PDB file of N, H, CA, C and O in Angstrom:
ATOM      1  N   MET A   1      33.639  -4.876   7.698  1.00  0.00           N
ATOM      2  CA  MET A   1      32.806  -5.733   6.799  1.00  0.00           C
ATOM      3  C   MET A   1      32.555  -5.576   5.716  1.00  0.00           C
ATOM      4  O   MET A   1      31.919  -4.556   5.450  1.00  0.00           O
ATOM      5  N   ARG A   2      32.983  -6.618   4.463  1.00  0.00           N
ATOM      6  H   ARG A   2      33.500  -7.447   4.679  1.00  0.00           H
ATOM      7  CA  ARG A   2      33.207  -6.405   3.221  1.00  0.00           C
ATOM      8  C   ARG A   2      31.866  -6.091   2.479  1.00  0.00           C
ATOM      9  O   ARG A   2      30.864  -6.483   3.078  1.00  0.00           O
ATOM     10  N   ASN A   3      31.624  -5.336   1.059  1.00  0.00           N
ATOM     11  H   ASN A   3      32.438  -5.018   0.573  1.00  0.00           H
ATOM     12  CA  ASN A   3      30.500  -5.189   0.727  1.00  0.00           C
ATOM     13  C   ASN A   3      29.999  -6.488   0.018  1.00  0.00           C
ATOM     14  O   ASN A   3      30.740  -7.203  -0.657  1.00  0.00           O
ATOM     15  N   GLN A   4      29.055  -6.656   0.171  1.00  0.00           N
ATOM     16  H   GLN A   4      28.453  -6.074   0.719  1.00  0.00           H
ATOM     17  CA  GLN A   4      27.900  -8.108  -0.605  1.00  0.00           C
ATOM     18  C   GLN A   4      28.067  -8.045  -2.130  1.00  0.00           C
ATOM     19  O   GLN A   4      28.368  -6.905  -2.484  1.00  0.00           O
ATOM     20  N   THR A   5      27.993  -8.684  -2.864  1.00  0.00           N
ATOM     21  H   THR A   5      27.749  -9.610  -2.576  1.00  0.00           H
ATOM     22  CA  THR A   5      27.452  -8.355  -4.404  1.00  0.00           C
ATOM     23  C   THR A   5      25.774  -8.611  -4.214  1.00  0.00           C
ATOM     24  O   THR A   5      25.314  -8.867  -3.101  1.00  0.00           O
ATOM     25  N   ARG A   6      25.276  -8.554  -4.920  1.00  0.00           N
ATOM     26  H   ARG A   6      25.650  -8.347  -5.824  1.00  0.00           H
ATOM     27  CA  ARG A   6      23.977  -9.033  -5.287  1.00  0.00           C
ATOM     28  C   ARG A   6      23.709 -10.636  -5.130  1.00  0.00           C
ATOM     29  O   ARG A   6      22.622 -11.043  -4.721  1.00  0.00           O
ATOM     30  N   GLU A   7      24.674 -11.434  -5.452  1.00  0.00           N
ATOM     31  H   GLU A   7      25.557 -11.103  -5.785  1.00  0.00           H
ATOM     32  CA  GLU A   7      24.435 -12.472  -5.561  1.00  0.00           C
ATOM     33  C   GLU A   7      24.373 -13.118  -4.327  1.00  0.00           C
ATOM     34  O   GLU A   7      23.674 -14.110  -4.119  1.00  0.00           O
ATOM     35  N   GLU A   8      25.300 -12.416  -3.262  1.00  0.00           N
ATOM     36  H   GLU A   8      25.867 -11.610  -3.431  1.00  0.00           H
ATOM     37  CA  GLU A   8      26.017 -13.172  -2.051  1.00  0.00           C
ATOM     38  C   GLU A   8      25.081 -12.924  -0.907  1.00  0.00           C
ATOM     39  O   GLU A   8      25.278 -13.558   0.130  1.00  0.00           O
ATOM     40  N   ARG A   9      23.849 -11.872  -0.993  1.00  0.00           N
ATOM     41  H   ARG A   9      23.690 -11.357  -1.835  1.00  0.00           H
ATOM     42  CA  ARG A   9      22.969 -11.438  -0.372  1.00  0.00           C
ATOM     43  C   ARG A   9      21.864 -12.473   0.032  1.00  0.00           C
ATOM     44  O   ARG A   9      21.127 -12.973  -0.818  1.00  0.00           O
ATOM     45  N   SER A  10      21.805 -12.686   0.980  1.00  0.00           N
ATOM     46  H   SER A  10      22.403 -12.280   1.670  1.00  0.00           H
ATOM     47  CA  SER A  10      20.349 -13.682   1.453  1.00  0.00           C
ATOM     48  C   SER A  10      19.105 -12.894   0.717  1.00  0.00           C
ATOM     49  O   SER A  10      18.921 -11.679   0.658  1.00  0.00           O
ATOM     50  N   PRO A  11      18.253 -14.038   0.138  1.00  0.00           N
ATOM     51  CA  PRO A  11      16.862 -13.668  -0.571  1.00  0.00           C
ATOM     52  C   PRO A  11      16.197 -12.729   0.207  1.00  0.00           C
ATOM     53  O   PRO A  11      15.512 -11.983  -0.493  1.00  0.00           O
ATOM     54  N   GLY A  12      16.135 -12.444   1.624  1.00  0.00           N
ATOM     55  H   GLY A  12      16.691 -13.050   2.192  1.00  0.00           H
ATOM     56  CA  GLY A  12      15.371 -11.453   2.475  1.00  0.00           C
ATOM     57  C   GLY A  12      16.068 -10.293   2.432  1.00  0.00           C
ATOM     58  O   GLY A  12      15.474  -9.288   2.824  1.00  0.00           O
ATOM     59  N   SER A  13      17.237 -10.182   2.031  1.00  0.00           N
ATOM     60  H   SER A  13      17.719 -10.998   1.712  1.00  0.00           H
ATOM     61  CA  SER A  13      17.963  -8.929   1.995  1.00  0.00           C
ATOM     62  C   SER A  13      17.760  -8.021   0.831  1.00  0.00           C
ATOM     63  O   SER A  13      18.336  -6.933   0.826  1.00  0.00           O
ATOM     64  N   ARG A  14      16.957  -8.392  -0.193  1.00  0.00           N
ATOM     65  H   ARG A  14      16.489  -9.275  -0.189  1.00  0.00           H
ATOM     66  CA  ARG A  14      17.155  -7.549  -1.456  1.00  0.00           C
ATOM     67  C   ARG A  14      16.162  -6.629  -1.059  1.00  0.00           C
ATOM     68  O   ARG A  14      15.267  -6.747  -0.222  1.00  0.00           O
ATOM     69  N   ARG A  15      16.530  -5.518  -1.941  1.00  0.00           N
ATOM     70  H   ARG A  15      17.257  -5.423  -2.621  1.00  0.00           H
ATOM     71  CA  ARG A  15      15.453  -4.271  -1.767  1.00  0.00           C
ATOM     72  C   ARG A  15      14.330  -4.159  -2.873  1.00  0.00           C
ATOM     73  O   ARG A  15      14.678  -4.064  -4.050  1.00  0.00           O
ATOM     74  N   ARG A  16      13.129  -4.166  -2.565  1.00  0.00           N
ATOM     75  H   ARG A  16      12.846  -4.243  -1.609  1.00  0.00           H
ATOM     76  CA  ARG A  16      11.999  -3.935  -3.181  1.00  0.00           C
ATOM     77  C   ARG A  16      11.271  -2.870  -2.690  1.00  0.00           C
ATOM     78  O   ARG A  16      10.423  -2.972  -1.804  1.00  0.00           O
ATOM     79  N   PRO A  17      11.651  -1.648  -3.363  1.00  0.00           N
ATOM     80  CA  PRO A  17      10.714  -0.646  -3.186  1.00  0.00           C
ATOM     81  C   PRO A  17       9.513  -0.603  -3.898  1.00  0.00           C
ATOM     82  O   PRO A  17       8.714   0.303  -3.658  1.00  0.00           O
ATOM     83  N   ALA A  18       9.306  -1.330  -4.617  1.00  0.00           N
ATOM     84  H   ALA A  18       9.954  -2.066  -4.812  1.00  0.00           H
ATOM     85  CA  ALA A  18       7.802  -1.458  -5.286  1.00  0.00           C
ATOM     86  C   ALA A  18       6.873  -2.216  -4.044  1.00  0.00           C
ATOM     87  O   ALA A  18       5.643  -2.201  -4.083  1.00  0.00           O
ATOM     88  N   LEU A  19       7.397  -2.665  -3.297  1.00  0.00           N
ATOM     89  H   LEU A  19       8.397  -2.678  -3.265  1.00  0.00           H
ATOM     90  CA  LEU A  19       6.301  -3.068  -2.406  1.00  0.00           C
ATOM     91  C   LEU A  19       6.053  -2.254  -0.967  1.00  0.00           C
ATOM     92  O   LEU A  19       5.668  -2.679   0.122  1.00  0.00           O
ATOM     93  N   LEU A  20       6.485  -0.722  -1.465  1.00  0.00           N
ATOM     94  H   LEU A  20       6.798  -0.377  -2.350  1.00  0.00           H
ATOM     95  CA  LEU A  20       5.969   0.103  -0.448  1.00  0.00           C
ATOM     96  C   LEU A  20       4.541   0.299  -0.824  1.00  0.00           C
ATOM     97  O   LEU A  20       3.726   0.765  -0.027  1.00  0.00           O
ATOM     98  N   TRP A  21       4.201  -0.102  -2.194  1.00  0.00           N
ATOM     99  H   TRP A  21       4.863  -0.481  -2.842  1.00  0.00           H
ATOM    100  CA  TRP A  21       2.436   0.289  -2.362  1.00  0.00           C
ATOM    101  C   TRP A  21       1.763  -0.596  -1.368  1.00  0.00           C
ATOM    102  O   TRP A  21       0.585  -0.295  -1.173  1.00  0.00           O
ATOM    103  N   LEU A  22       2.216  -1.609  -0.695  1.00  0.00           N
ATOM    104  H   LEU A  22       3.172  -1.853  -0.853  1.00  0.00           H
ATOM    105  CA  LEU A  22       1.298  -2.239  -0.193  1.00  0.00           C
ATOM    106  C   LEU A  22       1.260  -1.598   1.267  1.00  0.00           C
ATOM    107  O   LEU A  22       0.576  -2.099   2.160  1.00  0.00           O
ATOM    108  N   LEU A  23       1.862  -0.717   1.409  1.00  0.00           N
ATOM    109  H   LEU A  23       2.417  -0.310   0.684  1.00  0.00           H
ATOM    110  CA  LEU A  23       1.575  -0.093   2.985  1.00  0.00           C
ATOM    111  C   LEU A  23       0.264   0.945   2.589  1.00  0.00           C
ATOM    112  O   LEU A  23      -0.618   1.103   3.434  1.00  0.00           O
ATOM    113  N   LEU A  24       0.196   1.496   1.545  1.00  0.00           N
ATOM    114  H   LEU A  24       0.913   1.367   0.859  1.00  0.00           H
ATOM    115  CA  LEU A  24      -1.116   1.994   1.048  1.00  0.00           C
ATOM    116  C   LEU A  24      -2.124   1.806   2.000  1.00  0.00           C
ATOM    117  O   LEU A  24      -2.325   2.527   2.977  1.00  0.00           O
ATOM    118  N   PRO A  25      -2.915   0.543   1.590  1.00  0.00           N
ATOM    119  CA  PRO A  25      -4.121   0.207   2.323  1.00  0.00           C
ATOM    120  C   PRO A  25      -4.236   0.029   3.599  1.00  0.00           C
ATOM    121  O   PRO A  25      -5.308   0.066   4.204  1.00  0.00           O
ATOM    122  N   TYR A  26      -2.932  -0.216   4.188  1.00  0.00           N
ATOM    123  H   TYR A  26      -2.062  -0.247   3.697  1.00  0.00           H
ATOM    124  CA  TYR A  26      -2.756  -0.003   5.812  1.00  0.00           C
ATOM    125  C   TYR A  26      -2.970   1.462   6.075  1.00  0.00           C
ATOM    126  O   TYR A  26      -3.978   1.858   6.660  1.00  0.00           O
ATOM    127  N   VAL A  27      -2.245   2.079   5.745  1.00  0.00           N
ATOM    128  H   VAL A  27      -1.426   1.757   5.270  1.00  0.00           H
ATOM    129  CA  VAL A  27      -2.331   3.614   6.109  1.00  0.00           C
ATOM    130  C   VAL A  27      -3.533   4.175   5.962  1.00  0.00           C
ATOM    131  O   VAL A  27      -4.093   4.947   6.739  1.00  0.00           O
ATOM    132  N   LEU A  28      -4.013   3.649   4.662  1.00  0.00           N
ATOM    133  H   LEU A  28      -3.558   3.022   4.030  1.00  0.00           H
ATOM    134  CA  LEU A  28      -5.584   4.469   4.590  1.00  0.00           C
ATOM    135  C   LEU A  28      -6.814   4.133   5.172  1.00  0.00           C
ATOM    136  O   LEU A  28      -7.832   4.825   5.167  1.00  0.00           O
ATOM    137  N   PHE A  29      -6.573   2.445   5.937  1.00  0.00           N
ATOM    138  H   PHE A  29      -5.746   1.883   5.941  1.00  0.00           H
ATOM    139  CA  PHE A  29      -7.508   2.093   6.699  1.00  0.00           C
ATOM    140  C   PHE A  29      -7.154   2.517   8.219  1.00  0.00           C
ATOM    141  O   PHE A  29      -8.030   3.113   8.846  1.00  0.00           O
ATOM    142  N   LEU A  30      -5.978   2.254   8.815  1.00  0.00           N
ATOM    143  H   LEU A  30      -5.267   1.770   8.306  1.00  0.00           H
ATOM    144  CA  LEU A  30      -5.753   2.230  10.022  1.00  0.00           C
ATOM    145  C   LEU A  30      -5.099   3.595  10.499  1.00  0.00           C
ATOM    146  O   LEU A  30      -5.319   4.063  11.616  1.00  0.00           O
ATOM    147  N   GLY A  31      -4.322   4.158   9.610  1.00  0.00           N
ATOM    148  H   GLY A  31      -4.143   3.778   8.702  1.00  0.00           H
ATOM    149  CA  GLY A  31      -3.308   5.307  10.166  1.00  0.00           C
ATOM    150  C   GLY A  31      -4.435   6.437  10.293  1.00  0.00           C
ATOM    151  O   GLY A  31      -4.649   6.983  11.376  1.00  0.00           O
ATOM    152  N   VAL A  32      -5.177   6.775   9.080  1.00  0.00           N
ATOM    153  H   VAL A  32      -5.003   6.332   8.200  1.00  0.00           H
ATOM    154  CA  VAL A  32      -5.925   7.840   8.646  1.00  0.00           C
ATOM    155  C   VAL A  32      -7.301   7.800   9.659  1.00  0.00           C
ATOM    156  O   VAL A  32      -8.079   8.742   9.811  1.00  0.00           O
ATOM    157  N   LEU A  33      -7.374   6.744  10.173  1.00  0.00           N
ATOM    158  H   LEU A  33      -6.742   5.979  10.050  1.00  0.00           H
ATOM    159  CA  LEU A  33      -9.025   6.504  10.793  1.00  0.00           C
ATOM    160  C   LEU A  33      -9.492   7.289  11.788  1.00  0.00           C
ATOM    161  O   LEU A  33     -10.687   7.562  11.902  1.00  0.00           O
ATOM    162  N   PRO A  34      -8.429   7.773  12.706  1.00  0.00           N
ATOM    163  CA  PRO A  34      -8.854   8.782  13.435  1.00  0.00           C
ATOM    164  C   PRO A  34      -9.156   9.928  13.068  1.00  0.00           C
ATOM    165  O   PRO A  34     -10.016  10.549  13.693  1.00  0.00           O
ATOM    166  N   LEU A  35      -8.523  10.478  11.972  1.00  0.00           N
ATOM    167  H   LEU A  35      -7.824   9.974  11.465  1.00  0.00           H
ATOM    168  CA  LEU A  35      -8.769  11.546  11.183  1.00  0.00           C
ATOM    169  C   LEU A  35     -10.162  11.789  10.493  1.00  0.00           C
ATOM    170  O   LEU A  35     -10.729  12.865  10.300  1.00  0.00           O
ATOM    171  N   VAL A  36     -10.484  10.783  10.237  1.00  0.00           N
ATOM    172  H   VAL A  36     -10.024   9.909  10.394  1.00  0.00           H
ATOM    173  CA  VAL A  36     -11.824  10.690   9.405  1.00  0.00           C
ATOM    174  C   VAL A  36     -12.989  10.107  10.129  1.00  0.00           C
ATOM    175  O   VAL A  36     -14.092  10.007   9.592  1.00  0.00           O
ATOM    176  N   ASN A  37     -12.809   9.826  11.024  1.00  0.00           N
ATOM    177  H   ASN A  37     -11.913   9.908  11.461  1.00  0.00           H
ATOM    178  CA  ASN A  37     -13.885   9.554  12.240  1.00  0.00           C
ATOM    179  C   ASN A  37     -15.039  10.149  12.273  1.00  0.00           C
ATOM    180  O   ASN A  37     -15.381  10.577  13.376  1.00  0.00           O
ATOM    181  N   ARG A  38     -15.796  10.317  11.327  1.00  0.00           N
ATOM    182  H   ARG A  38     -15.519   9.969  10.431  1.00  0.00           H
ATOM    183  CA  ARG A  38     -16.990  11.813  11.739  1.00  0.00           C
ATOM    184  C   ARG A  38     -17.983  11.183  10.382  1.00  0.00           C
ATOM    185  O   ARG A  38     -17.773  10.568   9.336  1.00  0.00           O
ATOM    186  N   VAL A  39     -19.022  11.684  11.029  1.00  0.00           N
ATOM    187  H   VAL A  39     -19.193  12.183  11.879  1.00  0.00           H
ATOM    188  CA  VAL A  39     -20.466  11.445  10.234  1.00  0.00           C
ATOM    189  C   VAL A  39     -20.592  12.528   9.307  1.00  0.00           C
ATOM    190  O   VAL A  39     -21.027  12.189   8.206  1.00  0.00           O
ATOM    191  N   THR A  40     -20.297  13.877   9.475  1.00  0.00           N
ATOM    192  H   THR A  40     -19.943  14.153  10.369  1.00  0.00           H
ATOM    193  CA  THR A  40     -20.707  14.783   8.702  1.00  0.00           C
ATOM    194  C   THR A  40     -19.207  15.246   8.357  1.00  0.00           C
ATOM    195  O   THR A  40     -18.306  15.214   9.196  1.00  0.00           O
ATOM    196  N   PRO A  41     -18.990  15.794   6.685  1.00  0.00           N
ATOM    197  CA  PRO A  41     -19.934  15.675   5.738  1.00  0.00           C
ATOM    198  C   PRO A  41     -20.303  14.655   5.030  1.00  0.00           C
ATOM    199  O   PRO A  41     -19.417  13.825   4.826  1.00  0.00           O
ATOM    200  N   THR A  42     -21.668  14.381   4.443  1.00  0.00           N
ATOM    201  H   THR A  42     -22.388  15.055   4.608  1.00  0.00           H
ATOM    202  CA  THR A  42     -22.046  13.146   3.519  1.00  0.00           C
ATOM    203  C   THR A  42     -21.147  13.466   2.488  1.00  0.00           C
ATOM    204  O   THR A  42     -20.616  14.576   2.440  1.00  0.00           O
ATOM    205  N   VAL A  43     -20.911  12.506   1.583  1.00  0.00           N
ATOM    206  H   VAL A  43     -21.342  11.604   1.622  1.00  0.00           H
ATOM    207  CA  VAL A  43     -20.200  12.023   0.484  1.00  0.00           C
ATOM    208  C   VAL A  43     -21.144  11.370  -0.580  1.00  0.00           C
ATOM    209  O   VAL A  43     -21.337  10.181  -0.328  1.00  0.00           O
ATOM    210  N   LEU A  44     -21.619  11.705  -1.410  1.00  0.00           N
ATOM    211  H   LEU A  44     -21.463  12.672  -1.615  1.00  0.00           H
ATOM    212  CA  LEU A  44     -22.464  10.986  -2.305  1.00  0.00           C
ATOM    213  C   LEU A  44     -23.475  10.141  -1.503  1.00  0.00           C
ATOM    214  O   LEU A  44     -23.697   8.949  -1.715  1.00  0.00           O
ATOM    215  N   GLY A  45     -24.065  10.909  -0.546  1.00  0.00           N
ATOM    216  H   GLY A  45     -23.884  11.877  -0.374  1.00  0.00           H
ATOM    217  CA  GLY A  45     -25.212  10.647   0.506  1.00  0.00           C
ATOM    218  C   GLY A  45     -24.672   9.464   1.272  1.00  0.00           C
ATOM    219  O   GLY A  45     -25.534   8.647   1.596  1.00  0.00           O
ATOM    220  N   LEU A  46     -23.318   9.172   1.664  1.00  0.00           N
ATOM    221  H   LEU A  46     -22.618   9.835   1.400  1.00  0.00           H
ATOM    222  CA  LEU A  46     -22.705   8.573   2.447  1.00  0.00           C
ATOM    223  C   LEU A  46     -21.986   9.219   3.591  1.00  0.00           C
ATOM    224  O   LEU A  46     -21.253  10.175   3.339  1.00  0.00           O
ATOM    225  N   PRO A  47     -22.129   8.766   4.907  1.00  0.00           N
ATOM    226  CA  PRO A  47     -21.245   9.292   5.918  1.00  0.00           C
ATOM    227  C   PRO A  47     -19.936   9.272   5.643  1.00  0.00           C
ATOM    228  O   PRO A  47     -19.448   8.313   5.045  1.00  0.00           O
ATOM    229  N   PHE A  48     -19.072  10.501   6.110  1.00  0.00           N
ATOM    230  H   PHE A  48     -19.468  11.280   6.597  1.00  0.00           H
ATOM    231  CA  PHE A  48     -17.453  10.656   5.473  1.00  0.00           C
ATOM    232  C   PHE A  48     -16.866   9.203   6.077  1.00  0.00           C
ATOM    233  O   PHE A  48     -15.894   8.794   5.443  1.00  0.00           O
ATOM    234  N   LEU A  49     -17.255   8.431   7.099  1.00  0.00           N
ATOM    235  H   LEU A  49     -18.044   8.764   7.615  1.00  0.00           H
ATOM    236  CA  LEU A  49     -16.298   7.306   7.474  1.00  0.00           C
ATOM    237  C   LEU A  49     -16.684   6.277   6.082  1.00  0.00           C
ATOM    238  O   LEU A  49     -15.858   5.814   5.295  1.00  0.00           O
ATOM    239  N   PHE A  50     -17.805   6.132   6.056  1.00  0.00           N
ATOM    240  H   PHE A  50     -18.476   6.509   6.694  1.00  0.00           H
ATOM    241  CA  PHE A  50     -18.510   5.053   5.015  1.00  0.00           C
ATOM    242  C   PHE A  50     -17.903   5.446   3.784  1.00  0.00           C
ATOM    243  O   PHE A  50     -17.429   4.514   3.135  1.00  0.00           O
ATOM    244  N   PHE A  51     -17.807   6.493   3.340  1.00  0.00           N
ATOM    245  H   PHE A  51     -18.193   7.250   3.867  1.00  0.00           H
ATOM    246  CA  PHE A  51     -16.854   6.466   2.050  1.00  0.00           C
ATOM    247  C   PHE A  51     -15.895   6.748   2.212  1.00  0.00           C
ATOM    248  O   PHE A  51     -15.303   7.027   1.170  1.00  0.00           O
ATOM    249  N   TRP A  52     -15.200   6.864   3.305  1.00  0.00           N
ATOM    250  H   TRP A  52     -15.680   6.638   4.152  1.00  0.00           H
ATOM    251  CA  TRP A  52     -13.471   6.762   3.493  1.00  0.00           C
ATOM    252  C   TRP A  52     -13.131   5.235   3.288  1.00  0.00           C
ATOM    253  O   TRP A  52     -12.142   4.867   2.654  1.00  0.00           O
ATOM    254  N   VAL A  53     -14.053   4.362   3.891  1.00  0.00           N
ATOM    255  H   VAL A  53     -14.856   4.661   4.406  1.00  0.00           H
ATOM    256  CA  VAL A  53     -13.778   2.869   3.825  1.00  0.00           C
ATOM    257  C   VAL A  53     -14.027   2.380   2.583  1.00  0.00           C
ATOM    258  O   VAL A  53     -13.341   1.441   2.181  1.00  0.00           O
ATOM    259  N   LEU A  54     -14.859   2.830   1.919  1.00  0.00           N
ATOM    260  H   LEU A  54     -15.416   3.593   2.245  1.00  0.00           H
ATOM    261  CA  LEU A  54     -14.852   2.491   0.306  1.00  0.00           C
ATOM    262  C   LEU A  54     -13.814   2.824  -0.150  1.00  0.00           C
ATOM    263  O   LEU A  54     -13.025   1.902  -0.358  1.00  0.00           O
ATOM    264  N   LEU A  55     -13.377   4.170  -0.481  1.00  0.00           N
ATOM    265  H   LEU A  55     -14.017   4.919  -0.312  1.00  0.00           H
ATOM    266  CA  LEU A  55     -12.497   4.596  -0.938  1.00  0.00           C
ATOM    267  C   LEU A  55     -11.164   3.623  -0.678  1.00  0.00           C
ATOM    268  O   LEU A  55     -10.626   2.972  -1.573  1.00  0.00           O
ATOM    269  N   ALA A  56     -10.824   3.642   0.420  1.00  0.00           N
ATOM    270  H   ALA A  56     -11.260   4.171   1.147  1.00  0.00           H
ATOM    271  CA  ALA A  56      -9.734   2.714   0.879  1.00  0.00           C
ATOM    272  C   ALA A  56     -10.132   1.133   0.173  1.00  0.00           C
ATOM    273  O   ALA A  56      -9.398   0.721  -0.725  1.00  0.00           O
ATOM    274  N   THR A  57     -10.857   0.617   0.449  1.00  0.00           N
ATOM    275  H   THR A  57     -11.454   0.952   1.179  1.00  0.00           H
ATOM    276  CA  THR A  57     -11.395  -0.589  -0.365  1.00  0.00           C
ATOM    277  C   THR A  57     -11.084  -0.519  -1.940  1.00  0.00           C
ATOM    278  O   THR A  57     -10.590  -1.538  -2.422  1.00  0.00           O
ATOM    279  N   LEU A  58     -11.229   0.160  -2.474  1.00  0.00           N
ATOM    280  H   LEU A  58     -11.630   0.989  -2.083  1.00  0.00           H
ATOM    281  CA  LEU A  58     -11.256   0.239  -3.954  1.00  0.00           C
ATOM    282  C   LEU A  58      -9.720   0.377  -4.455  1.00  0.00           C
ATOM    283  O   LEU A  58      -9.188  -0.114  -5.451  1.00  0.00           O
ATOM    284  N   ALA A  59      -9.026   1.442  -3.150  1.00  0.00           N
ATOM    285  H   ALA A  59      -9.458   1.841  -2.341  1.00  0.00           H
ATOM    286  CA  ALA A  59      -7.473   1.445  -3.189  1.00  0.00           C
ATOM    287  C   ALA A  59      -6.916   0.460  -3.329  1.00  0.00           C
ATOM    288  O   ALA A  59      -6.113   0.494  -4.261  1.00  0.00           O
ATOM    289  N   THR A  60      -7.008  -0.931  -2.527  1.00  0.00           N
ATOM    290  H   THR A  60      -7.660  -0.959  -1.770  1.00  0.00           H
ATOM    291  CA  THR A  60      -6.335  -1.900  -2.071  1.00  0.00           C
ATOM    292  C   THR A  60      -6.018  -2.589  -3.524  1.00  0.00           C
ATOM    293  O   THR A  60      -4.841  -2.491  -3.870  1.00  0.00           O
ATOM    294  N   PRO A  61      -6.621  -3.056  -4.140  1.00  0.00           N
ATOM    295  CA  PRO A  61      -6.240  -4.058  -5.129  1.00  0.00           C
ATOM    296  C   PRO A  61      -5.228  -2.523  -6.591  1.00  0.00           C
ATOM    297  O   PRO A  61      -4.386  -2.796  -7.446  1.00  0.00           O
ATOM    298  N   LEU A  62      -5.556  -1.761  -6.411  1.00  0.00           N
ATOM    299  H   LEU A  62      -6.240  -1.540  -5.717  1.00  0.00           H
ATOM    300  CA  LEU A  62      -4.714  -0.921  -7.450  1.00  0.00           C
ATOM    301  C   LEU A  62      -3.449  -0.830  -6.804  1.00  0.00           C
ATOM    302  O   LEU A  62      -2.496  -0.782  -7.581  1.00  0.00           O
ATOM    303  N   SER A  63      -3.129  -0.785  -5.315  1.00  0.00           N
ATOM    304  H   SER A  63      -3.903  -0.824  -4.684  1.00  0.00           H
ATOM    305  CA  SER A  63      -1.708  -0.797  -4.603  1.00  0.00           C
ATOM    306  C   SER A  63      -1.192  -2.102  -4.933  1.00  0.00           C
ATOM    307  O   SER A  63      -0.050  -2.186  -5.385  1.00  0.00           O
ATOM    308  N   VAL A  64      -2.090  -3.408  -4.715  1.00  0.00           N
ATOM    309  H   VAL A  64      -3.017  -3.340  -4.348  1.00  0.00           H
ATOM    310  CA  VAL A  64      -1.724  -4.493  -4.794  1.00  0.00           C
ATOM    311  C   VAL A  64      -0.873  -4.845  -6.571  1.00  0.00           C
ATOM    312  O   VAL A  64       0.121  -5.519  -6.838  1.00  0.00           O
ATOM    313  N   TRP A  65      -1.582  -4.237  -7.254  1.00  0.00           N
ATOM    314  H   TRP A  65      -2.390  -3.689  -7.038  1.00  0.00           H
ATOM    315  CA  TRP A  65      -1.486  -4.379  -8.926  1.00  0.00           C
ATOM    316  C   TRP A  65      -0.344  -3.462  -9.063  1.00  0.00           C
ATOM    317  O   TRP A  65       0.446  -3.787  -9.949  1.00  0.00           O
ATOM    318  N   LEU A  66      -0.032  -2.273  -8.327  1.00  0.00           N
ATOM    319  H   LEU A  66      -0.674  -2.009  -7.607  1.00  0.00           H
ATOM    320  CA  LEU A  66       1.175  -1.378  -8.345  1.00  0.00           C
ATOM    321  C   LEU A  66       2.587  -2.119  -7.930  1.00  0.00           C
ATOM    322  O   LEU A  66       3.666  -2.074  -8.521  1.00  0.00           O
ATOM    323  N   ALA A  67       2.252  -2.773  -6.796  1.00  0.00           N
ATOM    324  H   ALA A  67       1.375  -2.810  -6.316  1.00  0.00           H
ATOM    325  CA  ALA A  67       3.283  -3.718  -6.491  1.00  0.00           C
ATOM    326  C   ALA A  67       3.964  -4.720  -7.430  1.00  0.00           C
ATOM    327  O   ALA A  67       5.101  -4.889  -7.869  1.00  0.00           O
ATOM    328  N   ARG A  68       2.438  -5.472  -7.576  1.00  0.00           N
ATOM    329  H   ARG A  68       1.513  -5.335  -7.220  1.00  0.00           H
ATOM    330  CA  ARG A  68       3.213  -6.818  -8.570  1.00  0.00           C
ATOM    331  C   ARG A  68       3.853  -6.060  -9.879  1.00  0.00           C
ATOM    332  O   ARG A  68       4.799  -6.560 -10.488  1.00  0.00           O
ATOM    333  N   ARG A  69       3.337  -4.977 -10.209  1.00  0.00           N
ATOM    334  H   ARG A  69       2.569  -4.570  -9.714  1.00  0.00           H
ATOM    335  CA  ARG A  69       3.882  -4.607 -11.935  1.00  0.00           C
ATOM    336  C   ARG A  69       5.317  -4.000 -11.172  1.00  0.00           C
ATOM    337  O   ARG A  69       6.374  -4.281 -11.737  1.00  0.00           O
ATOM    338  N   GLY A  70       5.372  -3.288 -10.077  1.00  0.00           N
ATOM    339  H   GLY A  70       4.513  -3.060  -9.618  1.00  0.00           H
ATOM    340  CA  GLY A  70       6.876  -3.173  -9.680  1.00  0.00           C
ATOM    341  C   GLY A  70       8.031  -4.049  -9.706  1.00  0.00           C
ATOM    342  O   GLY A  70       9.210  -3.827  -9.981  1.00  0.00           O
ATOM    343  N   ASP A  71       7.331  -5.234  -9.306  1.00  0.00           N
ATOM    344  H   ASP A  71       6.374  -5.415  -9.082  1.00  0.00           H
ATOM    345  CA  ASP A  71       8.031  -6.458  -9.171  1.00  0.00           C
ATOM    346  C   ASP A  71       8.695  -6.897 -10.557  1.00  0.00           C
ATOM    347  O   ASP A  71       9.843  -6.881 -11.000  1.00  0.00           O
ATOM    348  N   ARG A  72       7.116  -7.403 -11.168  1.00  0.00           N
ATOM    349  H   ARG A  72       6.182  -7.416 -10.809  1.00  0.00           H
ATOM    350  CA  ARG A  72       7.910  -7.544 -12.342  1.00  0.00           C
ATOM    351  C   ARG A  72       8.256  -6.511 -13.308  1.00  0.00           C
ATOM    352  O   ARG A  72       8.023  -7.112 -14.358  1.00  0.00           O
ATOM    353  N   ALA A  73       8.608  -5.498 -13.600  1.00  0.00           N
ATOM    354  H   ALA A  73       8.797  -5.011 -12.748  1.00  0.00           H
ATOM    355  CA  ALA A  73       9.564  -4.654 -14.197  1.00  0.00           C
ATOM    356  C   ALA A  73      11.213  -4.826 -13.449  1.00  0.00           C
ATOM    357  O   ALA A  73      12.211  -4.475 -14.079  1.00  0.00           O
ATOM    358  N   ARG A  74      11.285  -5.300 -12.310  1.00  0.00           N
ATOM    359  H   ARG A  74      10.474  -5.585 -11.799  1.00  0.00           H
ATOM    360  CA  ARG A  74      12.583  -5.319 -12.127  1.00  0.00           C
ATOM    361  C   ARG A  74      12.864  -6.955 -12.383  1.00  0.00           C
ATOM    362  O   ARG A  74      13.952  -7.331 -11.949  1.00  0.00           O
ATOM    363  N   GLY A  75      12.191  -7.785 -12.906  1.00  0.00           N
ATOM    364  H   GLY A  75      11.307  -7.479 -13.259  1.00  0.00           H
ATOM    365  CA  GLY A  75      12.031  -8.971 -13.239  1.00  0.00           C
ATOM    366  C   GLY A  75      12.343 -10.016 -12.062  1.00  0.00           C
ATOM    367  O   GLY A  75      13.344 -10.732 -12.048  1.00  0.00           O
ATOM    368  N   ARG A  76      11.206 -10.002 -10.938  1.00  0.00           N
ATOM    369  H   ARG A  76      10.392  -9.420 -10.949  1.00  0.00           H
ATOM    370  CA  ARG A  76      11.440 -10.768  -9.839  1.00  0.00           C
ATOM    371  C   ARG A  76      10.232 -11.848 -10.156  1.00  0.00           C
ATOM    372  O   ARG A  76      10.093 -12.669  -9.250  1.00  0.00           O
ATOM    373  N   MET A  77       9.454 -11.978 -11.123  1.00  0.00           N
ATOM    374  H   MET A  77       9.566 -11.311 -11.859  1.00  0.00           H
ATOM    375  CA  MET A  77       8.010 -12.753 -11.135  1.00  0.00           C
ATOM    376  C   MET A  77       8.363 -13.506 -12.475  1.00  0.00           C
ATOM    377  O   MET A  77       7.554 -14.287 -12.976  1.00  0.00           O
TER     378      MET A  77
END
């Protein structure tokens, strides 16, 4: 198989490492959930699980912004 230039590749085969930031919410909400599923300790008066979900919810827009910023830096948007 010959090497394809950047222009010859199909649009879905481009490398976009900035989109890896979008895995962060998935990992925070689902991947780590069995490890943080506990009531104690309390953080800021919240059970640890509630605090974790709040933290993951606040991290989601940050990861989307980082993915968008990475795509814009490569001239994709």
